[in-house]
DSSP file (Angstrom, degrees, kcal/mol; ACC not computed):
  #  RESIDUE AA STRUCTURE BP1 BP2  ACC     N-H-->O    O-->H-N    N-H-->O    O-->H-N    TCO  KAPPA ALPHA  PHI   PSI    X-CA   Y-CA   Z-CA
    1    1 A M              0   0    0      0, 0.0     2,-0.0     0, 0.0     0, 0.0   0.000 360.0 360.0 360.0 142.1    2.8   25.1   12.8
    2    2 A S     >  -     0   0    0      1,-0.1     4,-2.0     4,-0.0     5,-0.1  -0.331 360.0-115.4 -73.0 158.7    0.5   22.1   13.0
    3    3 A K  H  > S+     0   0    0      1,-0.2     4,-2.9     2,-0.2     5,-0.2   0.899 116.1  56.0 -59.7 -42.2    2.0   18.6   13.3
    4    4 A A  H  > S+     0   0    0      1,-0.2     4,-2.3     2,-0.2    -1,-0.2   0.906 106.1  50.0 -61.3 -40.5    0.5   17.7    9.9
    5    5 A G  H  > S+     0   0    0      1,-0.2     4,-2.1     2,-0.2    -1,-0.2   0.912 111.6  48.4 -61.4 -43.0    2.3   20.6    8.3
    6    6 A S  H  X S+     0   0    0     -4,-2.0     4,-2.1     2,-0.2    -2,-0.2   0.907 111.8  48.4 -63.0 -43.8    5.5   19.6    9.8
    7    7 A D  H  X S+     0   0    0     -4,-2.9     4,-2.8     1,-0.2    -2,-0.2   0.905 110.5  52.0 -63.0 -41.5    5.2   16.0    8.7
    8    8 A S  H  X S+     0   0    0     -4,-2.3     4,-2.6    -5,-0.2    -1,-0.2   0.913 110.5  47.6 -63.3 -43.8    4.2   17.0    5.2
    9    9 A R  H  X S+     0   0    0     -4,-2.1     4,-2.1     2,-0.2    -1,-0.2   0.903 112.7  48.8 -64.8 -40.7    7.3   19.2    4.9
   10   10 A K  H  X S+     0   0    0     -4,-2.1     4,-2.3     2,-0.2    -2,-0.2   0.900 111.2  50.7 -64.1 -42.8    9.6   16.4    6.3
   11   11 A A  H  X S+     0   0    0     -4,-2.8     4,-3.1     1,-0.2    -2,-0.2   0.925 111.0  48.3 -61.3 -44.4    8.0   14.0    3.8
   12   12 A N  H  X S+     0   0    0     -4,-2.6     4,-2.3     1,-0.2    -1,-0.2   0.897 110.8  50.0 -65.9 -37.0    8.6   16.3    0.9
   13   13 A R  H  X S+     0   0    0     -4,-2.1     4,-2.0     2,-0.2    47,-1.8   0.868 113.6  47.3 -66.8 -37.1   12.2   16.9    2.0
   14   14 A R  H  X S+     0   0    0     -4,-2.3     4,-2.5     2,-0.2    -2,-0.2   0.905 109.9  52.0 -70.6 -41.7   12.6   13.1    2.2
   15   15 A G  H  X S+     0   0    0     -4,-3.1     4,-2.4     1,-0.2    -2,-0.2   0.919 110.7  48.6 -58.6 -42.5   11.0   12.6   -1.2
   16   16 A A  H  X S+     0   0    0     -4,-2.3     4,-2.6    42,-0.3    -1,-0.2   0.898 110.4  51.6 -63.8 -40.9   13.4   15.1   -2.7
   17   17 A A  H  X S+     0   0    0     -4,-2.0     4,-2.3     2,-0.2    -1,-0.2   0.869 108.8  50.9 -64.0 -35.8   16.3   13.3   -1.0
   18   18 A R  H  X S+     0   0    0     -4,-2.5     4,-2.5     2,-0.2    -2,-0.2   0.931 110.9  48.3 -68.6 -43.6   15.1   10.0   -2.5
   19   19 A L  H  X S+     0   0    0     -4,-2.4     4,-2.2     1,-0.2    -2,-0.2   0.943 114.5  45.6 -60.6 -45.9   15.0   11.5   -6.0
   20   20 A A  H  X S+     0   0    0     -4,-2.6     4,-2.7     1,-0.2    -1,-0.2   0.874 110.2  54.2 -63.8 -37.2   18.4   13.0   -5.6
   21   21 A A  H  X S+     0   0    0     -4,-2.3     4,-2.7     2,-0.2     5,-0.2   0.905 109.3  47.9 -64.7 -43.2   19.8    9.7   -4.2
   22   22 A V  H  X S+     0   0    0     -4,-2.5     4,-2.1     2,-0.2    -2,-0.2   0.906 112.5  49.1 -63.7 -41.5   18.5    7.8   -7.2
   23   23 A Q  H  X S+     0   0    0     -4,-2.2     4,-2.3    -5,-0.2    -2,-0.2   0.911 112.7  47.9 -64.8 -40.6   20.0   10.4   -9.6
   24   24 A A  H  X S+     0   0    0     -4,-2.7     4,-2.3     2,-0.2    -2,-0.2   0.910 112.4  48.1 -65.7 -41.0   23.4   10.3   -7.7
   25   25 A L  H  X S+     0   0    0     -4,-2.7     4,-2.2     2,-0.2    -1,-0.2   0.867 111.7  50.7 -66.5 -34.2   23.4    6.5   -7.7
   26   26 A Y  H  X S+     0   0    0     -4,-2.1     4,-2.7    -5,-0.2     5,-0.3   0.938 110.9  48.4 -64.2 -46.6   22.6    6.5  -11.5
   27   27 A Q  H  X S+     0   0    0     -4,-2.3     4,-2.7     1,-0.2     6,-0.7   0.874 111.5  50.2 -65.0 -39.1   25.4    9.0  -12.1
   28   28 A M  H  X S+     0   0    0     -4,-2.3     4,-1.1     4,-0.2    -1,-0.2   0.901 112.9  47.3 -63.5 -41.8   27.8    6.8  -10.0
   29   29 A D  H  < S+     0   0    0     -4,-2.2    -2,-0.2    -5,-0.2    -1,-0.2   0.914 121.5  34.3 -66.5 -44.5   26.8    3.8  -12.0
   30   30 A I  H  < S+     0   0    0     -4,-2.7    -2,-0.2     1,-0.1    -3,-0.2   0.923 131.4  26.5 -78.5 -48.2   27.1    5.4  -15.4
   31   31 A A  H  < S-     0   0    0     -4,-2.7    -3,-0.2    -5,-0.3    -2,-0.2   0.490  97.4-124.8 -99.4  -4.7   30.0    7.8  -15.0
   32   32 A G     <  +     0   0    0     -4,-1.1    -4,-0.2    -5,-0.4    -3,-0.1   0.795  46.0 172.9  65.3  30.3   31.8    5.9  -12.3
   33   33 A A        -     0   0    0     -6,-0.7    -1,-0.2    -9,-0.1     2,-0.1  -0.378  29.9-115.9 -69.3 149.5   31.8    9.0  -10.0
   34   34 A G     >  -     0   0    0      1,-0.1     4,-2.3    -2,-0.1     5,-0.2  -0.415  21.5-110.7 -85.3 160.7   33.1    8.5   -6.5
   35   35 A L  H  > S+     0   0    0      1,-0.2     4,-2.8     2,-0.2     5,-0.2   0.927 115.8  48.6 -58.5 -51.3   31.0    8.9   -3.3
   36   36 A N  H  > S+     0   0    0      1,-0.2     4,-2.4     2,-0.2    -1,-0.2   0.895 112.1  49.1 -58.2 -42.9   32.8   12.1   -2.1
   37   37 A D  H  > S+     0   0    0      2,-0.2     4,-2.9     1,-0.2    -1,-0.2   0.914 111.6  50.3 -63.8 -41.2   32.5   13.8   -5.5
   38   38 A I  H  X S+     0   0    0     -4,-2.3     4,-2.9     2,-0.2     5,-0.3   0.928 110.4  48.7 -63.2 -47.0   28.8   12.9   -5.7
   39   39 A F  H  X S+     0   0    0     -4,-2.8     4,-2.6     1,-0.2     5,-0.3   0.937 113.9  46.6 -60.7 -46.1   28.1   14.3   -2.3
   40   40 A A  H  X S+     0   0    0     -4,-2.4     4,-1.7    -5,-0.2     5,-0.2   0.930 114.4  46.7 -59.2 -47.2   29.9   17.5   -3.1
   41   41 A E  H  X>S+     0   0    0     -4,-2.9     4,-2.6     2,-0.2     5,-0.6   0.964 117.5  41.3 -61.1 -53.6   28.2   17.9   -6.4
   42   42 A F  I  X>S+     0   0    0     -4,-2.9     5,-2.8     1,-0.2     4,-1.6   0.915 115.7  48.3 -65.8 -42.6   24.7   17.2   -5.2
   43   43 A E  I  <5S+     0   0    0     -4,-2.6    -1,-0.2    -5,-0.3    -2,-0.2   0.821 121.6  35.0 -69.9 -28.2   24.9   19.1   -2.0
   44   44 A S  I  <5S+     0   0    0     -4,-1.7    -2,-0.2    -5,-0.3    -1,-0.2   0.755 133.9  20.5 -94.9 -25.2   26.4   22.2   -3.6
   45   45 A H  I  <5S+     0   0    0     -4,-2.6    -3,-0.2    -5,-0.2    -2,-0.2   0.665 127.9  27.6-119.3 -24.4   24.6   22.2   -7.0
   46   46 A W  I ><<S+     0   0    0     -4,-1.6     3,-2.1    -5,-0.6     2,-0.5   0.850  86.2  88.5-110.9 -54.0   21.4   20.1   -6.9
   47   47 A L  T 3 <S-     0   0    0     -5,-2.8     3,-0.1     1,-0.3    10,-0.1  -0.347 117.1 -14.8 -64.4 109.6   19.8   19.9   -3.5
   48   48 A G  T 3  S+     0   0    0      9,-1.1    -1,-0.3    -2,-0.5     2,-0.2   0.724 114.3 112.7  73.1  23.5   17.4   22.9   -3.2
   49   49 A S  S <  S-     0   0    0     -3,-2.1     7,-3.4     8,-0.2     2,-0.5  -0.700  70.4-108.7-120.2 172.5   18.9   24.7   -6.2
   50   50 A E  E     +A   55   0A   0      5,-0.3     2,-0.4    -2,-0.2     5,-0.3  -0.915  34.9 179.2-102.4 125.8   17.9   25.7   -9.7
   51   51 A V  E >   -A   54   0A   0      3,-2.9     3,-2.3    -2,-0.5    -5,-0.0  -0.996  69.3 -18.4-130.1 125.2   19.7   23.8  -12.4
   52   52 A E  T 3  S-     0   0    0     -2,-0.4    -1,-0.1     1,-0.3     3,-0.1   0.869 129.0 -50.1  47.3  46.2   19.0   24.5  -16.1
   53   53 A G  T 3  S+     0   0    0      1,-0.2     2,-0.5    -3,-0.0    -1,-0.3   0.393 115.5 113.3  78.3  -4.4   15.7   26.2  -15.2
   54   54 A E  E <   -A   51   0A   0     -3,-2.3    -3,-2.9     2,-0.0     2,-0.6  -0.880  59.0-143.7-101.4 129.3   14.5   23.5  -13.0
   55   55 A T  E     -A   50   0A   0     -2,-0.5     2,-0.4    -5,-0.3    -5,-0.3  -0.833  12.9-149.5 -92.1 118.6   14.1   24.2   -9.3
   56   56 A Y        -     0   0    0     -7,-3.4     3,-0.1    -2,-0.6   -40,-0.0  -0.759  21.1-113.9 -90.3 130.3   15.0   21.2   -7.1
   57   57 A L        -     0   0    0     -2,-0.4    -9,-1.1    -9,-0.1    -8,-0.2  -0.197  38.9 -94.4 -58.6 146.5   13.2   20.9   -3.8
   58   58 A P        -     0   0    0      0, 0.0     2,-0.3     0, 0.0   -42,-0.3  -0.441  49.4-152.6 -58.4 132.2   15.2   21.2   -0.6
   59   59 A A        -     0   0    0    -43,-0.2     2,-1.1    -2,-0.2   -45,-0.2  -0.769  24.3-105.6-110.0 153.8   16.2   17.7    0.4
   60   60 A E     >  -     0   0    0    -47,-1.8     4,-2.4    -2,-0.3     5,-0.2  -0.694  35.6-160.8 -75.0 104.8   17.0   16.3    3.7
   61   61 A A  H  > S+     0   0    0     -2,-1.1     4,-3.0     1,-0.2     5,-0.2   0.877  84.8  52.8 -60.7 -41.2   20.7   16.1    3.3
   62   62 A A  H  > S+     0   0    0      1,-0.2     4,-2.3     2,-0.2    -1,-0.2   0.912 111.1  48.0 -63.3 -40.4   21.4   13.5    6.0
   63   63 A F  H  > S+     0   0    0      2,-0.2     4,-2.4     1,-0.2    -1,-0.2   0.924 111.5  50.3 -66.0 -44.1   18.8   11.2    4.5
   64   64 A F  H  X S+     0   0    0     -4,-2.4     4,-2.6     1,-0.2     5,-0.3   0.940 112.6  46.5 -53.9 -51.7   20.3   11.6    1.1
   65   65 A R  H  X S+     0   0    0     -4,-3.0     4,-2.4     1,-0.2     5,-0.3   0.881 111.3  52.4 -61.7 -38.2   23.7   10.8    2.4
   66   66 A D  H  X S+     0   0    0     -4,-2.3     4,-2.1    -5,-0.2    -1,-0.2   0.925 112.1  44.2 -65.6 -45.1   22.5    7.8    4.3
   67   67 A V  H  X S+     0   0    0     -4,-2.4     4,-2.6     2,-0.2     5,-0.2   0.967 118.0  43.7 -65.4 -51.9   20.7    6.2    1.3
   68   68 A V  H  X S+     0   0    0     -4,-2.6     4,-2.3    -5,-0.2     5,-0.2   0.953 118.4  42.0 -61.2 -51.2   23.6    6.8   -1.2
   69   69 A S  H  X S+     0   0    0     -4,-2.4     4,-2.8    -5,-0.3    -1,-0.2   0.884 114.9  52.8 -66.8 -36.6   26.4    5.7    1.2
   70   70 A G  H  X S+     0   0    0     -4,-2.1     4,-2.5    -5,-0.3    -1,-0.2   0.900 109.8  47.4 -66.1 -41.0   24.3    2.8    2.4
   71   71 A V  H  X S+     0   0    0     -4,-2.6     4,-1.0     2,-0.2    -2,-0.2   0.933 113.5  47.9 -63.0 -44.8   23.6    1.5   -1.1
   72   72 A V  H >< S+     0   0    0     -4,-2.3     3,-0.5    -5,-0.2     4,-0.3   0.922 115.4  45.5 -62.9 -44.2   27.3    1.9   -2.0
   73   73 A R  H 3< S+     0   0    0     -4,-2.8     3,-0.3     1,-0.2    -1,-0.2   0.906 124.8  31.4 -63.7 -41.0   28.3    0.1    1.2
   74   74 A D  H >X S+     0   0    0     -4,-2.5     4,-2.7    -5,-0.2     3,-1.6   0.277  82.7 112.4-103.0   9.4   25.8   -2.7    0.9
   75   75 A Q  H <X S+     0   0    0     -4,-1.0     4,-2.5    -3,-0.5    -1,-0.2   0.851  76.4  55.0 -59.2 -36.1   25.5   -3.0   -3.0
   76   76 A S  H 34 S+     0   0    0     -4,-0.3    -1,-0.3    -3,-0.3    -2,-0.1   0.751 116.3  38.5 -70.8 -17.6   27.1   -6.5   -3.1
   77   77 A K  H <> S+     0   0    0     -3,-1.6     4,-0.9     2,-0.1    -2,-0.2   0.816 118.2  48.6 -91.7 -39.7   24.5   -7.7   -0.6
   78   78 A L  H  X S+     0   0    0     -4,-2.7     4,-2.7    -7,-0.2     3,-0.4   0.902 101.9  62.1 -71.2 -43.3   21.5   -5.7   -2.1
   79   79 A D  H  X S+     0   0    0     -4,-2.5     4,-3.1     1,-0.2     5,-0.2   0.906 102.9  47.5 -54.9 -48.5   22.1   -6.7   -5.7
   80   80 A P  H  > S+     0   0    0      0, 0.0     4,-2.1     0, 0.0    -1,-0.2   0.848 112.3  51.9 -61.7 -30.9   21.5  -10.4   -5.3
   81   81 A L  H  X S+     0   0    0     -4,-0.9     4,-1.3    -3,-0.4    -2,-0.2   0.906 113.4  42.9 -69.8 -41.6   18.4   -9.7   -3.2
   82   82 A V  H  X S+     0   0    0     -4,-2.7     4,-1.1     2,-0.2     3,-0.4   0.941 113.2  53.8 -67.5 -45.5   17.0   -7.5   -6.0
   83   83 A D  H >< S+     0   0    0     -4,-3.1     3,-0.7    -5,-0.3    -2,-0.2   0.892 106.9  51.2 -52.7 -45.0   18.1  -10.0   -8.6
   84   84 A D  H 3< S+     0   0    0     -4,-2.1    -1,-0.3     1,-0.2    -2,-0.2   0.847 107.9  52.7 -65.9 -33.0   16.2  -12.8   -6.8
   85   85 A A  H 3< S+     0   0    0     -4,-1.3    -1,-0.2    -3,-0.4    -2,-0.2   0.656  97.8  84.3 -78.6 -14.9   13.0  -10.7   -6.7
   86   86 A L  S << S-     0   0    0     -4,-1.1     6,-0.1    -3,-0.7    54,-0.0  -0.462  99.1 -86.3 -81.8 158.9   13.2  -10.1  -10.5
   87   87 A A    >   -     0   0    0      3,-0.2     3,-2.2     1,-0.1    -1,-0.1  -0.385  39.3-122.4 -59.2 140.6   11.9  -12.4  -13.1
   88   88 A K  T 3  S+     0   0    0      1,-0.3    -1,-0.1    -4,-0.1    -2,-0.1   0.792 112.3  57.1 -58.0 -28.9   14.6  -15.0  -13.8
   89   89 A S  T 3  S+     0   0    0      1,-0.2    -1,-0.3     2,-0.0    -2,-0.1   0.476 107.8  51.5 -81.2  -0.7   14.5  -14.1  -17.5
   90   90 A W  S <  S-     0   0    0     -3,-2.2    -1,-0.2    -7,-0.1    -3,-0.2  -0.639  76.7-170.9-137.3  78.3   15.3  -10.5  -16.6
   91   91 A P    >   -     0   0    0      0, 0.0     3,-1.5     0, 0.0     4,-0.5  -0.179  38.1-104.9 -70.2 166.9   18.4  -10.2  -14.3
   92   92 A L  G >  S+     0   0    0      1,-0.3     3,-1.4     2,-0.2     8,-0.1   0.836 117.9  63.4 -59.2 -36.6   19.4   -7.0  -12.7
   93   93 A K  G 3  S+     0   0    0      1,-0.3    -1,-0.3     7,-0.0     4,-0.1   0.730 102.6  51.5 -66.2 -20.1   22.3   -6.4  -15.1
   94   94 A R  G <  S+     0   0    0     -3,-1.5    -1,-0.3     2,-0.1    -2,-0.2   0.556  89.9  99.4 -88.0  -9.8   19.8   -6.2  -17.9
   95   95 A V  S <  S-     0   0    0     -3,-1.4     5,-0.1    -4,-0.5    -3,-0.0  -0.521  88.9 -94.0 -79.2 141.5   17.6   -3.6  -16.1
   96   96 A D     >  -     0   0    0     -2,-0.2     4,-2.3     1,-0.1     3,-0.5  -0.212  36.1-115.9 -52.3 144.3   18.1    0.1  -17.2
   97   97 A A  H  > S+     0   0    0      1,-0.3     4,-2.1     2,-0.2     5,-0.1   0.827 113.3  53.4 -59.3 -34.8   20.6    1.9  -14.9
   98   98 A I  H  > S+     0   0    0      1,-0.2     4,-1.9     2,-0.2    -1,-0.3   0.891 110.5  47.0 -69.6 -35.4   18.0    4.3  -13.5
   99   99 A I  H  > S+     0   0    0     -3,-0.5     4,-2.7     2,-0.2    -2,-0.2   0.858 108.9  54.5 -70.8 -35.8   15.7    1.5  -12.5
  100  100 A R  H  X S+     0   0    0     -4,-2.3     4,-2.7     1,-0.2     5,-0.2   0.924 109.1  49.0 -59.9 -42.7   18.7   -0.3  -10.9
  101  101 A A  H  X S+     0   0    0     -4,-2.1     4,-2.3     2,-0.2    -2,-0.2   0.906 111.7  48.9 -63.9 -42.1   19.4    2.8   -8.9
  102  102 A V  H  X S+     0   0    0     -4,-1.9     4,-2.7     2,-0.2     5,-0.2   0.943 114.2  44.9 -62.3 -48.8   15.6    3.0   -7.8
  103  103 A M  H  X S+     0   0    0     -4,-2.7     4,-2.5     1,-0.2    -2,-0.2   0.866 113.0  50.1 -68.9 -35.9   15.5   -0.6   -6.8
  104  104 A R  H  X S+     0   0    0     -4,-2.7     4,-2.5    -5,-0.2    -1,-0.2   0.928 113.3  46.2 -65.0 -43.5   18.9   -0.5   -4.9
  105  105 A A  H  X S+     0   0    0     -4,-2.3     4,-2.4    -5,-0.2    -2,-0.2   0.925 114.3  48.1 -65.3 -43.7   17.8    2.6   -3.0
  106  106 A G  H  X S+     0   0    0     -4,-2.7     4,-2.6    -5,-0.2    -1,-0.2   0.921 112.1  48.8 -64.1 -43.0   14.4    1.1   -2.2
  107  107 A A  H  X S+     0   0    0     -4,-2.5     4,-2.0    -5,-0.2    -2,-0.2   0.918 111.5  49.9 -64.0 -40.5   16.0   -2.1   -1.1
  108  108 A Y  H  X S+     0   0    0     -4,-2.5     4,-2.9     2,-0.2     5,-0.4   0.946 112.3  46.9 -56.5 -50.4   18.5   -0.3    1.1
  109  109 A E  H  X S+     0   0    0     -4,-2.4     4,-2.3     1,-0.2     7,-0.2   0.897 110.7  52.8 -64.3 -40.4   15.7    1.8    2.7
  110  110 A L  H  < S+     0   0    0     -4,-2.6    -1,-0.2     1,-0.2    -2,-0.2   0.882 116.3  38.8 -62.5 -38.8   13.5   -1.3    3.3
  111  111 A E  H  < S+     0   0    0     -4,-2.0    -2,-0.2    -5,-0.2    -1,-0.2   0.875 131.0  23.4 -77.7 -37.0   16.3   -3.2    5.1
  112  112 A H  H  < S+     0   0    0     -4,-2.9     2,-0.9    -5,-0.2    -3,-0.2   0.657 107.7  66.9-111.5 -19.1   17.9   -0.4    7.0
  113  113 A R    ><  +     0   0    0     -4,-2.3     3,-1.7    -5,-0.4    -1,-0.2  -0.613  47.3 159.8-107.2  74.9   15.4    2.5    7.6
  114  114 A K  T 3   +     0   0    0     -2,-0.9    -1,-0.2     1,-0.3     4,-0.1   0.633  66.2  76.4 -70.5 -12.7   12.8    0.8    9.9
  115  115 A D  T 3  S+     0   0    0     -3,-0.2    -1,-0.3     2,-0.1    -2,-0.1   0.622  88.6  66.6 -72.7 -10.7   11.7    4.4   10.9
  116  116 A V  S <  S-     0   0    0     -3,-1.7    -3,-0.1    -7,-0.2     5,-0.1  -0.947  95.9-114.6-111.3 124.5    9.9    4.6    7.5
  117  117 A P    >>  -     0   0    0      0, 0.0     4,-2.2     0, 0.0     3,-0.6  -0.263  22.6-123.4 -57.8 141.5    6.9    2.3    6.9
  118  118 A A  H 3> S+     0   0    0      1,-0.2     4,-2.4     2,-0.2     5,-0.2   0.859 110.4  55.2 -53.3 -42.2    7.5   -0.3    4.2
  119  119 A R  H 3> S+     0   0    0      1,-0.2     4,-2.5     2,-0.2    -1,-0.2   0.874 107.2  50.8 -61.7 -38.1    4.4    0.9    2.2
  120  120 A V  H <> S+     0   0    0     -3,-0.6     4,-2.9     2,-0.2     5,-0.2   0.930 109.3  50.8 -64.6 -46.9    5.8    4.5    2.2
  121  121 A V  H  X S+     0   0    0     -4,-2.2     4,-2.3     2,-0.2     5,-0.2   0.951 113.1  44.9 -55.5 -50.8    9.1    3.3    0.9
  122  122 A V  H  X S+     0   0    0     -4,-2.4     4,-2.1     1,-0.2     5,-0.2   0.946 115.2  47.2 -61.7 -49.5    7.6    1.3   -1.9
  123  123 A T  H  X S+     0   0    0     -4,-2.5     4,-2.2     1,-0.2    -1,-0.2   0.911 112.0  50.9 -61.9 -41.9    5.2    4.1   -2.9
  124  124 A E  H  X S+     0   0    0     -4,-2.9     4,-2.2     1,-0.2    -1,-0.2   0.908 112.5  44.3 -62.2 -42.8    7.9    6.7   -2.8
  125  125 A Y  H  X S+     0   0    0     -4,-2.3     4,-2.6    -5,-0.2    -1,-0.2   0.815 110.6  54.3 -77.6 -26.7   10.3    4.8   -5.0
  126  126 A V  H  X S+     0   0    0     -4,-2.1     4,-2.2    -5,-0.2    -1,-0.2   0.910 110.4  48.5 -67.3 -40.9    7.5    3.8   -7.5
  127  127 A D  H  X S+     0   0    0     -4,-2.2     4,-0.9    -5,-0.2    -2,-0.2   0.918 111.4  49.5 -61.5 -44.9    6.8    7.7   -7.7
  128  128 A V  H >< S+     0   0    0     -4,-2.2     3,-1.1     1,-0.2     4,-0.4   0.940 110.8  49.1 -60.8 -47.1   10.6    8.3   -8.3
  129  129 A A  H >X S+     0   0    0     -4,-2.6     4,-2.5     1,-0.3     3,-2.0   0.895 104.0  60.8 -59.9 -39.2   10.7    5.7  -11.0
  130  130 A N  H 3< S+     0   0    0     -4,-2.2    -1,-0.3     1,-0.3    -2,-0.2   0.779  94.8  63.4 -61.7 -24.3    7.6    7.2  -12.6
  131  131 A A  T << S+     0   0    0     -3,-1.1    -1,-0.3    -4,-0.9    -2,-0.2   0.704 118.4  24.8 -71.5 -15.8    9.6   10.5  -13.1
  132  132 A F  T <4 S+     0   0    0     -3,-2.0     2,-0.2    -4,-0.4    -2,-0.2   0.701 120.8  33.9-118.7 -28.8   12.0    8.6  -15.4
  133  133 A V  S  < S-     0   0    0     -4,-2.5    -1,-0.1     1,-0.1     2,-0.1  -0.735  78.7 -89.7-132.8 173.7   10.3    5.6  -17.0
  134  134 A D    >>  -     0   0    0     -2,-0.2     4,-1.8     1,-0.1     3,-0.5  -0.253  48.1 -92.9 -83.1 171.8    6.9    4.3  -18.3
  135  135 A R  H 3> S+     0   0    0      1,-0.2     4,-2.0     2,-0.2     5,-0.2   0.803 120.0  59.3 -56.7 -39.4    4.2    2.5  -16.4
  136  136 A E  H 3> S+     0   0    0      1,-0.2     4,-1.4     2,-0.2    -1,-0.2   0.918 108.9  44.8 -61.1 -45.7    5.4   -1.1  -17.3
  137  137 A E  H <> S+     0   0    0     -3,-0.5     4,-2.1     1,-0.2    -1,-0.2   0.862 110.4  53.2 -69.6 -35.5    8.8   -0.4  -15.6
  138  138 A T  H  X S+     0   0    0     -4,-1.8     4,-2.6     1,-0.2    -1,-0.2   0.853 104.8  55.9 -67.3 -30.0    7.2    1.2  -12.6
  139  139 A G  H  X S+     0   0    0     -4,-2.0     4,-2.6     2,-0.2    -1,-0.2   0.883 106.3  50.6 -66.2 -36.7    5.1   -1.9  -12.2
  140  140 A M  H  X S+     0   0    0     -4,-1.4     4,-2.8     2,-0.2     5,-0.2   0.924 110.2  50.4 -63.3 -43.4    8.4   -3.9  -12.1
  141  141 A V  H  X S+     0   0    0     -4,-2.1     4,-2.6     1,-0.2     5,-0.3   0.933 111.4  48.7 -61.1 -46.4    9.7   -1.6   -9.4
  142  142 A N  H  X S+     0   0    0     -4,-2.6     4,-2.7     1,-0.2     5,-0.2   0.941 112.4  47.2 -57.3 -50.0    6.6   -2.0   -7.4
  143  143 A A  H  X S+     0   0    0     -4,-2.6     4,-2.1     2,-0.2    -2,-0.2   0.928 115.1  45.6 -60.0 -45.9    6.6   -5.8   -7.7
  144  144 A V  H  X S+     0   0    0     -4,-2.8     4,-2.4     1,-0.2    -2,-0.2   0.957 116.1  44.1 -68.8 -46.6   10.3   -6.1   -6.7
  145  145 A L  H  X S+     0   0    0     -4,-2.6     4,-2.6    -5,-0.2    -1,-0.2   0.858 111.4  54.2 -66.4 -35.3   10.1   -3.7   -3.8
  146  146 A D  H  X S+     0   0    0     -4,-2.7     4,-2.1    -5,-0.3    -1,-0.2   0.892 109.3  48.4 -59.8 -42.2    6.9   -5.2   -2.6
  147  147 A Q  H  X S+     0   0    0     -4,-2.1     4,-1.2    -5,-0.2    -2,-0.2   0.910 113.4  46.8 -65.9 -41.8    8.5   -8.6   -2.5
  148  148 A L  H  X S+     0   0    0     -4,-2.4     4,-3.2     2,-0.2     5,-0.3   0.867 108.9  55.6 -66.2 -35.8   11.5   -7.2   -0.7
  149  149 A A  H  X S+     0   0    0     -4,-2.6     4,-2.9     1,-0.2    -2,-0.2   0.914 107.5  49.1 -63.7 -41.9    9.3   -5.3    1.8
  150  150 A R  H  < S+     0   0    0     -4,-2.1    -1,-0.2     2,-0.2    -2,-0.2   0.799 114.7  46.0 -67.3 -26.6    7.5   -8.6    2.7
  151  151 A R  H >< S+     0   0    0     -4,-1.2     3,-0.5    -5,-0.1    -2,-0.2   0.941 123.0  32.9 -78.1 -51.1   10.9  -10.2    3.2
  152  152 A F  H 3< S+     0   0    0     -4,-3.2    -2,-0.2     1,-0.2    -3,-0.2   0.760 132.9  28.7 -77.3 -27.9   12.5   -7.4    5.2
  153  153 A R  T >X  +     0   0    0     -4,-2.9     3,-1.2    -5,-0.3     4,-1.1  -0.262  66.8 144.8-130.3  46.4    9.4   -6.2    7.1
  154  154 A A  H <> S+     0   0    0     -3,-0.5     4,-2.3     1,-0.3     3,-0.4   0.861  72.3  62.5 -55.7 -36.6    7.1   -9.3    7.3
  155  155 A D  H 3> S+     0   0    0      1,-0.2     4,-2.2     2,-0.2    -1,-0.3   0.836  97.9  56.0 -58.5 -35.6    5.9   -8.1   10.7
  156  156 A E  H <> S+     0   0    0     -3,-1.2     4,-1.1     1,-0.2    -1,-0.2   0.886 111.9  42.4 -61.6 -39.6    4.4   -5.0    9.2
  157  157 A F  H  <>S+     0   0    0     -4,-1.1     5,-2.9    -3,-0.4     4,-0.2   0.799 111.3  54.4 -82.1 -28.2    2.3   -7.0    6.8
  158  158 A E  H ><5S+     0   0    0     -4,-2.3     3,-1.1     3,-0.2    -2,-0.2   0.900 107.3  51.5 -64.9 -42.2    1.3   -9.6    9.5
  159  159 A R  H 3<5S+     0   0    0     -4,-2.2    -1,-0.2     1,-0.3    -2,-0.2   0.856 109.2  50.2 -63.2 -35.0    0.0   -6.8   11.7
  160  160 A A  T 3<5S-     0   0    0     -4,-1.1    -1,-0.3    -5,-0.2    -2,-0.2   0.496 117.5-116.2 -83.2  -3.0   -2.0   -5.5    8.7
  161  161 A G  T < 5       0   0    0     -3,-1.1    -3,-0.2    -4,-0.2    -2,-0.1   0.834 360.0 360.0  76.3  34.8   -3.4   -9.1    8.2
  162  162 A E      <       0   0    0     -5,-2.9    -4,-0.2    -6,-0.1    -5,-0.1   0.428 360.0 360.0-107.1 360.0   -1.9   -9.6    4.8
């Protein structure tokens, strides 16, 4: 298999992991589900399975676990950072739960997953948000994550001359 084909498959598995992570974080936020229950449910019923006629792409399970557990572990640190990046008239607690999950996951990945370029993280989470909400809200996700990317990964933007 060519390297490009291998990279594409890995990217798709990571994209599926990001989507599943956002769904898991949303479920934890809304239903108060615990981390171990979420891992068990998603890994046995969602990741790479068919649910209610929808086939879910195989996800990179380790990446899924890292994002979800990282957000849970660091949420008290991530939330103020996301809140600061939002418009002052629209605090994080007023943002829809699914968008909170997207921004928390994106913020975690920007801070901790330096193996993934910042632009990729932002684009991927905007795409995830697009699966759930309208363009106005995806614009908010883009703006917040771009601001956080420039904070956590300033060196990537300096090298690009931005």
